[in-house]
N, CA, C and O of each residue as an XYZ file, in Angstrom:
564
protein
N       0.842     -1.173      0.000
C       0.000      0.000      0.000
C       0.887      1.236      0.000
O       1.780      1.367      0.838
N       0.645      2.122     -0.922
C       1.409      3.358     -0.990
C       0.514      4.522     -0.609
O      -0.704      4.483     -0.781
N       1.139      5.532     -0.100
C       0.413      6.735      0.285
C       0.602      7.782     -0.794
O       1.730      8.164     -1.106
N      -0.482      8.239     -1.356
C      -0.424      9.293     -2.361
C      -0.702     10.624     -1.681
O      -1.482     10.698     -0.732
N      -0.064     11.660     -2.171
C      -0.271     12.974     -1.585
C      -1.681     13.494     -1.830
O      -2.135     14.406     -1.139
N      -2.370     12.925     -2.801
C      -3.736     13.367     -3.081
C      -4.772     12.646     -2.230
O      -5.944     13.023     -2.237
N      -4.356     11.602     -1.488
C      -5.296     10.882     -0.625
C      -5.723     11.780      0.533
O      -4.893     12.473      1.122
N      -7.007     11.770      0.859
C      -7.444     12.576      2.005
C      -6.987     11.931      3.313
O      -6.971     10.708      3.451
N      -6.626     12.764      4.242
C      -6.218     12.271      5.559
C      -7.458     11.823      6.325
O      -8.520     12.432      6.199
N      -7.326     10.769      7.113
C      -8.493     10.345      7.896
C      -8.843     11.405      8.940
O      -7.963     11.922      9.629
N     -10.117     11.720      9.048
C     -10.558     12.723     10.021
C     -10.809     12.022     11.350
O     -11.867     11.437     11.581
N      -9.821     12.100     12.197
C      -9.912     11.442     13.493
C     -10.128     12.479     14.586
O     -10.949     12.280     15.482
N      -9.404     13.571     14.516
C      -9.509     14.608     15.533
C     -10.460     15.683     15.038
O     -10.643     15.866     13.834
N     -11.045     16.370     15.957
C     -11.964     17.447     15.604
C     -13.321     17.217     16.234
O     -13.423     16.889     17.417
N     -14.360     17.389     15.440
C     -15.711     17.273     15.978
C     -16.103     15.837     16.291
O     -17.102     15.614     16.975
N     -15.344     14.859     15.812
C     -15.701     13.459     16.022
C     -15.185     12.892     17.346
O     -15.428     11.725     17.651
N     -14.492     13.687     18.116
C     -13.972     13.184     19.393
C     -15.117     12.896     20.352
O     -16.080     13.660     20.412
N     -15.023     11.808     21.100
C     -16.082     11.508     22.069
C     -16.135     12.553     23.180
O     -15.133     13.186     23.513
N     -17.316     12.713     23.736
C     -17.504     13.702     24.795
C     -16.631     13.394     26.003
O     -16.071     14.308     26.608
N     -16.505     12.112     26.363
C     -15.727     11.748     27.547
C     -14.272     12.162     27.395
O     -13.629     12.538     28.375
N     -13.742     12.097     26.165
C     -12.352     12.492     25.947
C     -12.193     13.995     26.156
O     -11.244     14.442     26.801
N     -13.124     14.768     25.610
C     -13.072     16.221     25.789
C     -13.202     16.591     27.262
O     -12.505     17.484     27.744
N     -14.088     15.911     27.973
C     -14.284     16.209     29.391
C     -13.030     15.888     30.202
O     -12.631     16.669     31.066
N     -12.411     14.748     29.929
C     -11.194     14.377     30.654
C     -10.061     15.358     30.345
O      -9.312     15.745     31.241
N      -9.938     15.758     29.082
C      -8.890     16.715     28.713
C      -9.114     18.058     29.401
O      -8.156     18.700     29.832
N     -10.358     18.482     29.508
C     -10.647     19.765     30.166
C     -10.363     19.692     31.662
O      -9.871     20.658     32.245
N     -10.665     18.567     32.285
C     -10.347     18.397     33.707
C      -8.831     18.401     33.905
O      -8.331     19.023     34.843
N      -8.097     17.712     33.027
C      -6.630     17.728     33.102
C      -6.106     19.144     32.915
O      -5.139     19.545     33.564
N      -6.743     19.900     32.031
C      -6.337     21.286     31.804
C      -6.514     22.126     33.066
O      -5.674     22.972     33.373
N      -7.593     21.896     33.789
C      -7.809     22.638     35.035
C      -6.742     22.302     36.073
O      -6.301     23.179     36.815
N      -6.323     21.030     36.130
C      -5.249     20.656     37.047
C      -3.913     21.278     36.628
O      -3.120     21.679     37.480
N      -3.666     21.360     35.319
C      -2.452     22.026     34.847
C      -2.479     23.507     35.207
O      -1.463     24.078     35.604
N      -3.652     24.124     35.064
C      -3.774     25.533     35.422
C      -3.541     25.731     36.916
O      -2.883     26.688     37.322
N      -4.077     24.832     37.731
C      -3.862     24.924     39.174
C      -2.380     24.777     39.515
O      -1.877     25.468     40.401
N      -1.683     23.888     38.823
C      -0.246     23.725     39.049
C       0.502     25.007     38.712
O       1.353     25.451     39.483
N       0.189     25.606     37.558
C       0.837     26.860     37.176
C       0.541     27.980     38.153
O       1.431     28.756     38.500
N      -0.713     28.070     38.601
C      -1.084     29.123     39.554
C      -0.386     28.911     40.888
O       0.012     29.881     41.533
N      -0.229     27.658     41.316
C       0.486     27.394     42.569
C       1.948     27.831     42.480
O       2.512     28.325     43.457
N       2.559     27.651     41.313
C       3.928     28.154     41.143
C       3.956     29.676     41.245
O       4.873     30.234     41.849
N       2.970     30.355     40.666
C       2.917     31.816     40.762
C       2.674     32.259     42.201
O       3.277     33.232     42.653
N       1.806     31.568     42.924
C       1.559     31.889     44.331
C       2.849     31.753     45.127
O       3.144     32.586     45.984
N       3.615     30.709     44.848
C       4.888     30.507     45.539
C       5.891     31.599     45.172
O       6.592     32.119     46.040
N       5.958     31.944     43.888
C       6.934     32.959     43.466
C       6.599     34.341     44.020
O       7.499     35.102     44.374
N       5.321     34.665     44.095
C       4.927     35.977     44.592
C       4.971     36.066     46.110
O       4.865     37.159     46.666
N       5.124     34.943     46.783
C       5.229     34.936     48.235
C       3.911     35.184     48.936
O       3.895     35.742     50.033
N       2.817     34.787     48.338
C       1.500     35.024     48.926
C       1.325     34.228     50.217
O       0.695     34.714     51.156
N       1.863     33.031     50.277
C       1.711     32.184     51.464
C       2.956     32.151     52.341
O       3.068     31.285     53.210
N       3.867     33.045     52.142
C       5.095     33.062     52.934
C       6.223     33.688     52.136
O       6.015     34.617     51.356
N       7.415     33.164     52.343
C       8.583     33.686     51.650
C       8.502     33.386     50.150
O       8.067     32.308     49.744
N       8.922     34.337     49.354
C       8.873     34.180     47.901
C       9.806     33.069     47.442
O      10.914     32.918     47.956
N       9.344     32.299     46.471
C      10.166     31.233     45.913
C      11.333     31.758     45.104
O      12.251     31.007     44.774
N      11.308     33.052     44.778
C      12.402     33.629     44.000
C      13.614     33.974     44.859
O      14.728     34.077     44.346
N      13.406     34.152     46.160
C      14.537     34.492     47.032
C      15.067     33.277     47.789
O      16.153     33.330     48.366
N      14.309     32.186     47.791
C      14.785     30.955     48.425
C      15.714     30.234     47.468
O      15.415     30.098     46.282
N      16.808     29.788     47.975
C      17.694     28.941     47.182
C      18.463     29.687     46.104
O      18.402     30.913     46.014
N      19.192     28.926     45.284
C      20.037     29.522     44.239
C      19.202     30.036     43.060
O      17.993     29.817     42.993
N      19.870     30.714     42.145
C      19.170     31.303     41.000
C      18.599     30.239     40.074
O      17.614     30.491     39.379
N      19.205     29.047     40.053
C      18.682     27.975     39.211
C      17.282     27.560     39.670
O      16.414     27.254     38.851
N      17.078     27.553     40.974
C      15.765     27.201     41.508
C      14.727     28.250     41.122
O      13.608     27.908     40.739
N      15.093     29.519     41.223
C      14.165     30.584     40.831
C      13.857     30.518     39.339
O      12.713     30.714     38.929
N      14.870     30.245     38.533
C      14.651     30.119     37.090
C      13.735     28.967     36.741
O      12.887     29.081     35.856
N      13.910     27.848     37.442
C      13.042     26.690     37.200
C      11.604     27.005     37.586
O      10.673     26.587     36.898
N      11.416     27.736     38.676
C      10.054     28.094     39.097
C       9.378     29.004     38.073
O       8.200     28.820     37.766
N      10.107     29.977     37.545
C       9.538     30.875     36.533
C       9.188     30.091     35.271
O       8.109     30.269     34.706
N      10.094     29.230     34.833
C       9.845     28.410     33.647
C       8.605     27.541     33.828
O       7.758     27.477     32.937
N       8.494     26.877     34.964
C       7.364     25.978     35.197
C       6.060     26.737     35.393
O       5.004     26.270     34.967
N       6.120     27.902     36.033
C       4.898     28.693     36.217
C       4.305     29.093     34.873
O       3.089     29.050     34.689
N       5.152     29.476     33.948
C       4.667     29.875     32.619
C       4.294     28.666     31.769
O       3.253     28.668     31.112
N       5.131     27.637     31.778
C       4.895     26.514     30.865
C       3.660     25.700     31.244
O       2.974     25.189     30.359
N       3.361     25.568     32.532
C       2.156     24.827     32.903
C       0.891     25.582     32.495
O      -0.102     24.961     32.117
N       0.916     26.908     32.568
C      -0.251     27.676     32.120
C      -0.417     27.595     30.606
O      -1.541     27.511     30.110
N       0.684     27.620     29.872
C       0.609     27.474     28.414
C       0.094     26.083     28.056
O      -0.745     25.941     27.166
N       0.589     25.064     28.741
C       0.111     23.700     28.497
C      -1.373     23.578     28.816
O      -2.102     22.864     28.128
N      -1.816     24.269     29.850
C      -3.227     24.235     30.214
C      -4.111     24.760     29.092
O      -5.150     24.174     28.788
N      -3.704     25.854     28.484
C      -4.478     26.415     27.364
C      -4.493     25.445     26.191
O      -5.540     25.234     25.579
N      -3.359     24.860     25.872
C      -3.281     23.929     24.755
C      -4.100     22.670     24.959
O      -4.750     22.193     24.028
N      -4.075     22.125     26.175
C      -4.859     20.921     26.448
C      -6.350     21.258     26.450
O      -7.162     20.454     25.994
N      -6.718     22.430     26.953
C      -8.124     22.848     26.937
C      -8.649     22.933     25.501
O      -9.794     22.573     25.229
N      -7.806     23.408     24.593
C      -8.202     23.534     23.189
C      -8.064     22.222     22.416
O      -8.356     22.177     21.221
N      -7.626     21.164     23.081
C      -7.448     19.836     22.480
C      -6.457     19.870     21.319
O      -6.694     19.263     20.274
N      -5.352     20.578     21.505
C      -4.329     20.674     20.468
C      -3.149     19.774     20.816
O      -2.936     19.421     21.976
N      -2.390     19.411     19.787
C      -1.215     18.574     20.011
C      -0.105     19.350     20.710
O       0.630     18.783     21.518
N       0.026     20.650     20.406
C       1.088     21.415     21.048
C       0.832     21.538     22.549
O       1.779     21.690     23.320
N      -0.419     21.475     22.975
C      -0.716     21.502     24.403
C      -0.179     20.274     25.110
O       0.362     20.364     26.212
N      -0.334     19.123     24.465
C       0.189     17.884     25.046
C       1.715     17.902     25.037
O       2.349     17.438     25.986
N       2.303     18.434     23.973
C       3.768     18.545     23.912
C       4.267     19.458     25.034
O       5.264     19.150     25.686
N       3.577     20.579     25.262
C       3.963     21.475     26.359
C       3.806     20.780     27.711
O       4.610     20.992     28.619
N       2.784     19.962     27.842
C       2.580     19.218     29.084
C       3.738     18.256     29.315
O       4.253     18.159     30.429
N       4.148     17.551     28.277
C       5.274     16.619     28.395
C       6.554     17.378     28.757
O       7.298     16.960     29.644
N       6.806     18.489     28.070
C       8.012     19.273     28.361
C       7.974     19.848     29.773
O       8.989     19.843     30.469
N       6.817     20.342     30.200
C       6.691     20.905     31.547
C       6.898     19.837     32.613
O       7.580     20.068     33.611
N       6.310     18.679     32.397
C       6.457     17.590     33.364
C       7.896     17.097     33.422
O       8.410     16.790     34.498
N       8.540     17.023     32.269
C       9.945     16.607     32.239
C      10.827     17.633     32.945
O      11.722     17.264     33.705
N      10.580     18.916     32.697
C      11.356     19.967     33.364
C      11.106     19.954     34.867
O      12.032     20.157     35.653
N       9.869     19.718     35.268
C       9.557     19.664     36.689
C      10.251     18.479     37.359
O      10.802     18.618     38.451
N      10.225     17.331     36.718
C      10.882     16.151     37.277
C      12.392     16.358     37.353
O      13.022     15.967     38.335
N      12.975     16.970     36.322
C      14.412     17.264     36.354
C      14.739     18.234     37.486
O      15.757     18.078     38.160
N      13.885     19.232     37.700
C      14.110     20.182     38.794
C      14.008     19.496     40.146
O      14.784     19.787     41.056
N      13.056     18.590     40.275
C      12.891     17.867     41.535
C      14.111     16.993     41.817
O      14.554     16.888     42.961
N      14.654     16.364     40.767
C      15.814     15.490     40.938
C      17.069     16.303     41.256
O      17.864     15.901     42.106
N      17.253     17.434     40.586
C      18.503     18.197     40.730
C      18.509     19.169     41.904
O      19.575     19.467     42.443
N      17.346     19.671     42.312
C      17.292     20.685     43.368
C      16.666     20.062     44.610
O      15.546     19.554     44.569
N      17.405     20.108     45.709
C      16.928     19.517     46.953
C      15.753     20.326     47.500
O      15.816     21.555     47.549
N      14.694     19.650     47.907
C      13.487     20.263     48.470
C      12.915     21.328     47.536
O      12.618     22.445     47.959
N      12.767     20.972     46.271
C      12.236     21.923     45.286
C      10.782     22.255     45.577
O      10.369     23.410     45.471
N      10.008     21.243     45.943
C       8.600     21.466     46.259
C       8.103     20.329     47.140
O       8.698     19.252     47.152
N       7.008     20.557     47.883
C       6.468     19.466     48.700
C       5.776     18.418     47.836
O       5.328     18.710     46.727
N       5.698     17.225     48.344
C       5.042     16.094     47.663
C       5.624     15.864     46.269
O       4.884     15.689     45.302
N       6.937     15.866     46.175
C       7.620     15.810     44.880
C       7.288     14.556     44.088
O       6.913     14.645     42.919
N       7.419     13.406     44.699
C       7.215     12.153     43.969
C       5.766     12.000     43.528
O       5.503     11.553     42.411
N       4.833     12.363     44.387
C       3.414     12.221     44.049
C       3.055     13.088     42.848
O       2.308     12.655     41.971
N       3.578     14.295     42.803
C       3.252     15.213     41.707
C       3.808     14.696     40.385
O       3.095     14.674     39.382
N       5.060     14.284     40.371
C       5.651     13.785     39.124
C       4.975     12.505     38.653
O       4.692     12.353     37.465
N       4.717     11.592     39.570
C       4.066     10.335     39.190
C       2.659     10.595     38.666
O       2.228      9.952     37.709
N       1.937     11.529     39.283
C       0.576     11.806     38.814
C       0.582     12.433     37.424
O      -0.284     12.118     36.608
N       1.542     13.317     37.138
C       1.635     13.900     35.792
C       1.933     12.827     34.750
O       1.273     12.772     33.712
N       2.914     11.980     35.016
C       3.266     10.945     34.045
C       2.145      9.912     33.888
O       1.924      9.408     32.787
N       1.441      9.594     34.972
C       0.304      8.675     34.872
C      -0.805      9.277     34.017
O      -1.386      8.588     33.178
N      -1.098     10.550     34.223
C      -2.129     11.212     33.415
C      -1.725     11.263     31.947
O      -2.568     11.086     31.067
N      -0.452     11.502     31.675
C       0.012     11.517     30.282
C      -0.098     10.138     29.647
O      -0.466     10.027     28.477
N       0.215      9.083     30.399
C       0.063      7.723     29.866
C      -1.399      7.393     29.594
O      -1.713      6.755     28.589
N      -2.294      7.820     30.478
C      -3.722      7.588     30.249
C      -4.206      8.360     29.027
O      -5.022      7.855     28.257
N      -3.710      9.577     28.847
C      -4.073     10.362     27.668
C      -3.566      9.693     26.397
O      -4.276      9.648     25.392
N      -2.348      9.174     26.436
C      -1.802      8.479     25.264
C      -2.612      7.223     24.954
O      -2.867      6.925     23.787
N      -3.016      6.488     25.982
C      -3.836      5.293     25.760
C      -5.192      5.659     25.166
O      -5.681      4.975     24.267
N      -5.795      6.726     25.661
C      -7.091      7.159     25.120
C      -6.956      7.618     23.671
O      -7.815      7.323     22.840
N      -5.879      8.340     23.369
C      -5.649      8.780     21.981
C      -5.445      7.581     21.062
O      -5.981      7.547     19.954
N      -4.675      6.604     21.514
C      -4.469      5.403     20.708
C      -5.755      4.644     20.476
O      -5.998      4.159     19.371
N      -6.589      4.534     21.509
C      -7.868      3.845     21.372
C      -8.763      4.570     20.371
O      -9.390      3.926     19.529
N      -8.832      5.904     20.450
C      -9.652      6.685     19.511
C      -9.109      6.542     18.097
O      -9.881      6.405     17.148
N      -7.799      6.573     17.947
C      -7.185      6.485     16.621
C      -7.484      5.136     15.965
O      -7.916      5.086     14.813
N      -7.256      4.047     16.695
C      -7.477      2.727     16.105
C      -8.958      2.435     15.890
O      -9.321      1.715     14.960
N      -9.803      2.980     16.733
C     -11.244      2.822     16.532
C     -11.691      3.575     15.278
O     -12.573      3.104     14.559
N     -11.096      4.732     15.012
C     -11.457      5.511     13.824
C     -10.927      4.863     12.549
O     -11.545      5.002     11.494
N      -9.807      4.164     12.618
C      -9.242      3.524     11.429
C      -9.939      2.214     11.084
O      -9.913      1.799      9.925
N     -10.550      1.563     12.036
C     -11.158      0.257     11.815
C     -12.215      0.266     10.704
O     -12.159     -0.617      9.849
N     -13.170      1.197     10.655
C     -14.160      1.157      9.572
C     -13.545      1.382      8.193
O     -14.076      0.877      7.204
N     -12.456      2.117      8.098
C     -11.814      2.369      6.809
C     -11.172      1.099      6.271
O     -11.153      0.888      5.058
N     -10.649      0.254      7.142
C     -10.009     -0.981      6.694
C     -11.036     -1.997      6.210
O     -10.747     -2.769      5.296
N     -12.229     -2.015      6.802
C     -13.258     -2.972      6.417
C     -13.876     -2.628      5.069
O     -14.329     -3.522      4.353
N     -13.901     -1.356      4.714
C     -14.567     -0.936      3.468
C     -13.781     -1.301      2.239
O     -14.213     -1.014      1.123
């Protein structure tokens, strides 16, 4: 089987997505937004000492990066875009690297990283299920 450039691409994403997938993605987006806002609360020192003055400059830089990237990922996941998921993966990887390299970077470090990676694996499984379910009728025809 060869792929011709004139062949139409299968319409898998868009209006055909199941409601449950959109709902789960929106809930994940709200959790990403909460994560980003918590980083901003820490940096601004609303609940105590500012996260920008604690520790070395690398820690402050990581907090600024994560505060912005989690909010950007939240918007992308809410819109059901691929770049949102890519930002989520990059943000989670940067957060895990910060947790590994910086001592006492944040409370509940292991739980947060494991929950992000678990949610990403569940999202990948759901995307794979939707993709293969959408391709099945095309193969039978």
